[in-house]
KOLRO-747566 format. One record per residue (C-alpha): z, x, y; residue in one letter. Coordinates in Angstrom, 3 decimals, padded with zeros to 6 digits, always signed. Example, Ala and Ser with C-alpha at 12.3 -4.5 7.8 and 13.67 -1.06 7.14 Angstrom:
2
          z          x          y   aa
   +007.800   +012.300   -004.500    A
   +007.140   +013.670   -001.060    S
end
This chain:
378
          z          x          y   aa
   +006.576   -027.512   +016.697    N
   +008.212   -030.853   +017.264    V
   +011.525   -030.367   +019.178    T
   +010.062   -027.454   +021.163    N
   +010.348   -027.578   +024.966    Q
   +006.717   -027.238   +026.064    I
   +005.973   -025.710   +029.479    L
   +003.020   -027.349   +031.267    I
   +001.884   -025.261   +034.284    R
   -001.165   -025.679   +036.512    F
   -002.458   -024.702   +039.923    N
   -004.078   -026.940   +042.528    L
   -007.190   -025.861   +044.458    T
   -009.938   -027.565   +046.425    S
   -013.716   -027.436   +046.378    D
   -013.536   -024.692   +048.963    C
   -012.246   -021.379   +047.740    S
   -011.173   -020.484   +051.264    M
   -008.390   -023.090   +050.988    D
   -006.720   -021.126   +048.195    G
   -003.922   -022.773   +046.208    S
   -002.667   -025.974   +047.749    I
   +001.141   -026.399   +047.829    P
   +003.296   -029.468   +048.413    N
   +000.873   -031.946   +046.890    A
   +001.986   -035.125   +045.194    T
   +001.488   -034.576   +041.448    T
   +002.169   -036.204   +038.095    S
   +001.788   -035.000   +034.529    I
   +001.359   -037.129   +031.451    R
   +000.930   -036.098   +027.828    T
   -001.329   -038.203   +025.629    Q
   -000.459   -038.642   +021.941    A
   -003.123   -038.610   +019.203    P
   -003.030   -042.431   +019.178    N
   -003.650   -042.606   +022.949    G
   -000.100   -043.376   +024.065    T
   +000.993   -041.644   +027.297    Y
   +004.355   -040.009   +028.018    F
   +005.490   -038.915   +031.499    Q
   +006.641   -035.356   +032.110    C
   +009.384   -035.030   +034.728    T
   +010.601   -033.423   +036.885    P
   +007.664   -031.439   +038.280    I
   +008.610   -028.211   +040.011    Q
   +006.646   -027.155   +043.121    N
   +006.649   -023.371   +042.893    E
   +007.117   -021.292   +046.064    T
   +006.494   -017.902   +047.657    E
   +004.035   -015.836   +045.606    A
   +003.465   -018.854   +043.336    N
   +002.724   -021.344   +046.087    R
   +000.251   -023.947   +044.853    G
   +001.495   -023.754   +041.240    L
   +003.272   -026.661   +039.580    Y
   +005.199   -026.858   +036.295    N
   +007.059   -029.296   +034.103    C
   +008.870   -028.845   +030.783    T
   +008.110   -031.599   +028.272    W
   +010.529   -032.372   +025.418    N
   +008.526   -032.889   +022.188    S
   +011.487   -034.125   +020.140    T
   +010.704   -037.294   +018.169    G
   +006.969   -037.203   +018.818    H
   +004.186   -037.350   +016.244    V
   +002.211   -034.502   +014.827    E
   -001.356   -033.892   +015.982    G
   -003.579   -032.838   +018.881    N
   -002.159   -033.793   +022.283    W
   -004.009   -034.047   +025.592    S
   -002.660   -033.503   +029.131    I
   -003.433   -035.664   +032.161    E
   -002.965   -034.054   +035.616    L
   -002.910   -036.224   +038.766    N
   -002.709   -034.901   +042.369    S
   -003.040   -036.159   +045.909    S
   -002.721   -034.682   +049.409    N
   -003.328   -036.294   +052.777    Q
   -006.004   -033.716   +053.593    S
   -007.908   -034.009   +050.311    F
   -009.329   -036.610   +048.020    N
   -007.085   -037.389   +045.006    P
   -007.928   -035.968   +041.581    N
   -007.190   -036.970   +037.989    S
   -008.068   -034.589   +035.159    T
   -007.657   -035.198   +031.408    L
   -007.600   -032.009   +029.364    L
   -008.492   -033.027   +025.803    Q
   -006.630   -031.595   +022.784    N
   -004.728   -029.145   +024.900    Q
   -002.092   -028.322   +022.272    F
   -001.236   -029.116   +018.622    F
   +002.222   -030.481   +017.836    L
   +003.401   -029.599   +014.340    N
   +006.050   -031.696   +012.525    N
   +007.633   -029.447   +009.913    R
   +008.813   -030.624   +006.488    N
   +012.426   -031.153   +005.572    A
   +014.152   -028.686   +003.266    T
   +015.849   -029.725   +000.035    V
   +018.999   -028.254   -001.477    N
   +021.587   -028.976   -004.176    N
   +020.174   -031.933   -006.104    A
   +022.796   -033.339   -008.498    T
   +023.427   -036.345   -010.715    V
   +026.955   -037.568   -011.468    T
   +028.131   -037.834   -014.175    P
   +025.940   -035.299   -015.894    G
   +026.816   -036.581   -019.378    I
   +027.969   -040.126   -020.113    S
   +027.245   -043.399   -021.878    G
   +023.922   -045.030   -021.003    W
   +025.579   -048.201   -019.634    T
   +027.274   -046.733   -016.585    R
   +026.314   -046.038   -012.951    N
   +024.704   -042.697   -012.172    F
   +024.656   -041.322   -008.632    T
   +021.829   -039.002   -007.605    Y
   +022.346   -036.872   -004.489    V
   +020.156   -034.400   -002.604    V
   +020.994   -032.439   +000.559    N
   +018.241   -032.745   +003.209    L
   +017.669   -030.940   +006.492    T
   +014.825   -031.811   +008.859    D
   +014.210   -029.231   +011.609    P
   +013.004   -031.960   +013.996    E
   +015.932   -034.277   +013.276    G
   +013.671   -037.094   +012.038    D
   +015.197   -039.922   +010.044    N
   +014.526   -039.166   +006.370    L
   +014.077   -041.446   +003.376    T
   +014.617   -040.199   -000.160    C
   +013.155   -042.241   -003.037    I
   +014.558   -041.640   -006.517    L
   +012.311   -041.463   -009.588    Y
   +013.624   -040.980   -013.119    T
   +011.993   -040.090   -016.418    S
   +013.330   -040.867   -019.893    T
   +010.427   -039.288   -021.796    D
   +010.860   -035.597   -021.001    N
   +009.026   -035.857   -017.671    G
   +005.840   -037.475   -019.005    A
   +006.233   -040.486   -016.693    S
   +008.540   -041.498   -013.854    F
   +009.823   -044.842   -012.579    Q
   +011.013   -045.661   -009.081    R
   +014.742   -046.473   -009.090    R
   +015.825   -046.904   -005.459    G
   +015.950   -045.242   -002.073    N
   +018.267   -044.290   +000.768    S
   +017.873   -043.187   +004.397    T
   +019.795   -040.606   +006.386    I
   +019.821   -040.680   +010.162    Q
   +018.938   -037.727   +012.395    N
   +017.467   -035.707   +009.563    G
   +020.494   -034.003   +008.082    S
   +022.947   -034.895   +005.336    G
   +023.331   -036.109   +001.763    L
   +020.819   -038.668   +000.576    C
   +022.387   -040.671   -002.273    S
   +020.930   -043.275   -004.675    V
   +022.986   -045.014   -007.381    T
   +021.182   -046.408   -010.420    F
   +022.390   -048.434   -013.415    Q
   +019.717   -049.774   -015.713    D
   +019.196   -047.292   -018.512    F
   +018.597   -048.726   -021.976    Q
   +019.921   -047.812   -025.403    C
   +016.502   -046.339   -026.238    S
   +016.993   -043.802   -023.408    D
   +019.877   -042.055   -025.211    I
   +019.269   -038.321   -025.342    G
   +018.841   -035.184   -023.247    A
   +015.167   -035.654   -022.315    D
   +015.946   -037.286   -018.966    N
   +014.709   -035.914   -015.636    F
   +014.628   -036.998   -011.997    Y
   +012.980   -036.127   -008.707    L
   +012.960   -037.362   -005.117    F
   +010.086   -038.328   -002.873    E
   +010.959   -037.269   +000.697    I
   +009.494   -039.100   +003.683    R
   +009.884   -038.532   +007.421    D
   +008.115   -039.978   +010.477    L
   +004.908   -038.122   +009.634    Q
   +002.986   -039.593   +006.697    D
   +001.339   -036.320   +005.735    N
   +004.774   -034.696   +005.463    N
   +005.638   -036.814   +002.403    T
   +006.327   -034.610   -000.607    F
   +008.042   -034.639   -004.007    N
   +010.847   -032.324   -004.954    T
   +010.840   -030.355   -008.156    S
   +011.924   -032.096   -011.352    Q
   +015.618   -031.776   -012.174    F
   +017.167   -032.215   -015.628    A
   +019.748   -034.929   -016.284    G
   +021.650   -036.921   -017.050    P
   +022.325   -036.603   -020.768    T
   +022.795   -040.166   -022.032    L
   +025.165   -040.845   -024.930    T
   +026.519   -043.876   -026.755    I
   +029.366   -045.444   -024.731    P
   +032.936   -045.302   -025.949    N
   +034.562   -048.700   -026.461    I
   +037.812   -050.386   -027.343    T
   +038.142   -053.685   -029.189    I
   +041.009   -056.153   -028.860    L
   +041.876   -059.361   -030.739    V
   +042.262   -062.295   -028.351    T
   +042.469   -065.150   -030.885    N
   +042.930   -065.709   -034.607    G
   +045.810   -063.443   -035.595    N
   +048.497   -065.380   -037.523    D
   +046.162   -068.381   -037.551    S
   +046.264   -071.291   -040.021    I
   +043.148   -072.891   -041.465    V
   +042.616   -075.763   -043.916    N
   +040.050   -074.864   -046.559    R
   +039.166   -078.502   -047.218    T
   +037.874   -079.426   -043.801    Y
   +039.130   -076.922   -041.251    G
   +038.127   -073.727   -039.468    F
   +039.559   -071.384   -036.881    T
   +038.059   -069.097   -034.271    F
   +038.492   -065.353   -034.740    L
   +037.820   -063.739   -031.353    I
   +037.617   -060.075   -030.393    A
   +036.800   -058.635   -026.967    R
   +034.914   -055.369   -026.510    V
   +035.519   -053.088   -023.511    Y
   +033.098   -050.354   -022.487    D
   +035.406   -047.540   -021.356    T
   +032.535   -045.439   -019.993    D
   +031.296   -048.137   -017.620    N
   +034.703   -049.856   -017.363    Q
   +033.173   -053.230   -018.127    S
   +032.989   -055.972   -020.728    Y
   +029.407   -055.764   -021.972    D
   +027.252   -058.503   -023.549    P
   +025.051   -058.254   -026.660    N
   +027.205   -055.815   -028.622    I
   +027.130   -056.461   -032.357    N
   +030.606   -057.196   -033.740    V
   +031.218   -057.835   -037.452    S
   +034.182   -059.804   -038.789    F
   +035.608   -059.047   -042.234    Y
   +038.122   -061.247   -044.110    A
   +039.688   -060.936   -047.562    T
   +039.039   -063.567   -050.214    T
   +042.019   -062.763   -052.445    N
   +044.258   -060.794   -050.019    I
   +042.848   -057.437   -051.231    T
   +039.065   -057.701   -051.431    Q
   +037.033   -058.041   -048.213    F
   +033.908   -060.161   -048.178    A
   +030.716   -059.004   -046.488    A
   +030.944   -058.899   -042.708    G
   +029.726   -061.705   -040.457    K
   +027.915   -060.430   -037.356    G
   +028.198   -061.882   -033.876    N
   +027.061   -060.670   -030.451    L
   +029.419   -060.418   -027.517    T
   +028.871   -062.913   -024.721    N
   +028.738   -062.276   -020.962    A
   +032.510   -061.723   -020.841    S
   +032.517   -059.308   -023.797    G
   +033.919   -061.799   -026.340    H
   +032.610   -061.998   -029.898    A
   +033.495   -065.324   -031.557    I
   +033.440   -065.946   -035.302    H
   +033.890   -069.408   -036.812    N
   +036.102   -068.585   -039.813    Y
   +035.583   -071.292   -042.443    T
   +036.987   -070.439   -045.903    P
   +035.223   -072.320   -048.716    I
   +035.282   -072.778   -052.479    C
   +032.070   -070.944   -053.259    S
   +032.311   -068.084   -052.855    P
   +035.993   -068.744   -053.306    L
   +038.608   -067.859   -050.729    T
   +041.990   -068.136   -052.416    V
   +044.604   -070.277   -050.699    A
   +047.374   -068.259   -049.125    G
   +047.572   -065.383   -046.631    P
   +044.388   -063.379   -046.004    Q
   +043.719   -060.305   -043.912    Y
   +040.884   -059.861   -041.438    W
   +039.588   -057.396   -038.895    Y
   +036.672   -056.985   -036.527    A
   +034.566   -053.914   -035.875    G
   +031.672   -052.861   -033.678    V
   +028.708   -051.998   -035.874    Q
   +026.071   -051.173   -033.279    D
   +023.857   -048.100   -033.019    S
   +024.012   -048.325   -029.211    C
   +027.812   -048.052   -029.043    Y
   +030.541   -045.994   -030.663    A
   +031.563   -047.806   -033.844    N
   +035.189   -048.939   -033.612    T
   +037.395   -051.154   -035.784    N
   +040.510   -053.174   -035.086    I
   +043.444   -052.106   -037.252    T
   +043.385   -054.095   -040.505    I
   +046.564   -056.081   -039.934    N
   +045.288   -059.418   -038.626    Q
   +046.217   -062.406   -040.774    T
   +045.022   -065.945   -041.393    A
   +046.771   -068.349   -043.765    T
   +044.450   -070.546   -045.814    V
   +045.720   -073.911   -047.047    F
   +044.099   -075.857   -049.875    G
   +044.544   -079.491   -050.948    T
   +046.212   -080.570   -054.209    L
   +044.599   -083.287   -056.351    K
   +046.622   -085.183   -059.043    N
   +044.489   -086.444   -061.919    N
   +045.462   -088.849   -064.809    I
   +043.573   -087.987   -067.993    I
   +045.304   -090.420   -070.407    E
   +045.779   -093.305   -070.701    P
   +042.538   -094.462   -069.195    N
   +042.388   -098.263   -069.639    G
   +043.935   -098.163   -073.162    T
   +045.974   -101.227   -074.268    K
   +049.437   -100.708   -075.833    Y
   +051.944   -103.068   -077.535    I
   +055.063   -103.643   -075.536    R
   +057.793   -101.299   -076.706    G
   +055.401   -098.592   -077.845    A
   +055.824   -095.020   -076.596    N
   +053.027   -094.075   -074.217    I
   +052.208   -090.402   -073.577    T
   +050.746   -089.727   -070.153    I
   +048.503   -086.691   -069.740    F
   +047.463   -085.344   -066.331    G
   +046.639   -082.216   -064.404    N
   +046.796   -080.790   -060.923    V
   +043.733   -079.182   -059.322    T
   +042.783   -078.147   -055.814    D
   +039.720   -079.218   -053.851    E
   +037.846   -076.379   -055.559    C
   +038.601   -078.036   -058.976    N
   +040.799   -075.136   -060.072    L
   +043.837   -075.982   -062.254    L
   +047.109   -075.170   -060.520    L
   +050.769   -074.949   -061.470    N
   +052.720   -077.212   -059.150    A
   +056.242   -076.247   -058.077    N
   +057.443   -079.764   -058.921    T
   +055.790   -082.578   -060.859    I
   +056.874   -086.186   -061.301    E
   +055.086   -088.822   -063.370    L
   +055.713   -092.413   -062.307    N
   +054.362   -095.734   -063.514    T
   +054.178   -098.966   -061.547    T
   +054.220   -102.492   -063.042    H
   +051.538   -104.430   -061.246    I
   +053.401   -107.769   -061.301    E
   +056.990   -106.659   -060.781    T
   +056.264   -103.466   -058.824    A
   +058.892   -101.637   -060.870    N
   +058.324   -097.838   -060.835    T
   +060.110   -096.249   -063.774    P
   +059.969   -092.464   -063.853    T
   +058.648   -090.620   -066.877    C
   +060.875   -087.597   -067.440    N
   +060.743   -084.831   -068.262    P
   +057.216   -083.796   -067.284    A
   +056.153   -080.975   -069.581    I
   +053.733   -078.218   -068.461    N
   +051.489   -077.605   -071.478    N
   +048.991   -075.249   -069.887    L
   +048.274   -074.109   -066.362    T
   +048.063   -077.295   -064.356    G
   +048.277   -079.650   -067.387    R
   +051.267   -081.978   -067.677    Y
   +052.549   -084.762   -070.013    Q
end
């Protein structure tokens, strides 16, 4: 096995058996890898006494590749011709697989938007550098996608990969993961078993008004921005593309249908609040609120206590006289009304009817002004 200390031992003889084993020769030993690369074995021990003529060297196999290895023996002595011998496929070096323990994913249950950290404990008996490659499945193990990788040095420790790219469609408990483990030896690559997790849920959120509370808007030509910001408490982030609906009253009690907007990159949803005459938004204070209405997130509303004050525009209209000629000294009754820009008759708090003489510019006041019906005066 790789990491074993391999004893290489040989004897040296000549072509004449009468010479016996030959001690004190100059020798060298090299191992040859399966790809032909040579590695020196040192030091070589010249054995003595009963083992005279024997030589040995211990070769450290740590970090070397798996396969059939050859041994080259070289010797020389001043009384003999030198010799070089290559012993083919003299031993097989086996690189053992790593062992896998304690695969986990953290958190085990959480919203689909957050980071998930996958960890596996690896031990390689040869101390090879190991690479773990994470694969996840969101369809109950039918298919897997590569999500990232990590490397641990010296073959022992926790291999960790963090992933954050699940989608709303992945919500559920049918998620699995596995690791592909690689070391220096290609044929040692293997996959772990499949492990269940994580369970993906809809993220919890909070929603906060950042603009529009206590706002003032002119119904005739104005608008105001109602802005809410959504915070993903699971991922601790402001997420884009969350559907936020804005609701505003039309008569201080009845809410109109919601207007949907998506959050932008900073988590803000912006609604252009523009009260109009049809459908009518009554002038005066109105309430509004915003709420997340999104199947991918926990639905949450702002408390219904936001206000916007709507102002209309008064219009004074003369009904009579309208170009009629009168004799000087005659009593002239002036009829008029007050409407808003939505052409609704209104009761004014104060009303004053004045006339202006074109030539003299005199402006006598016509008093008292009588309110006949709502918004009608004479």
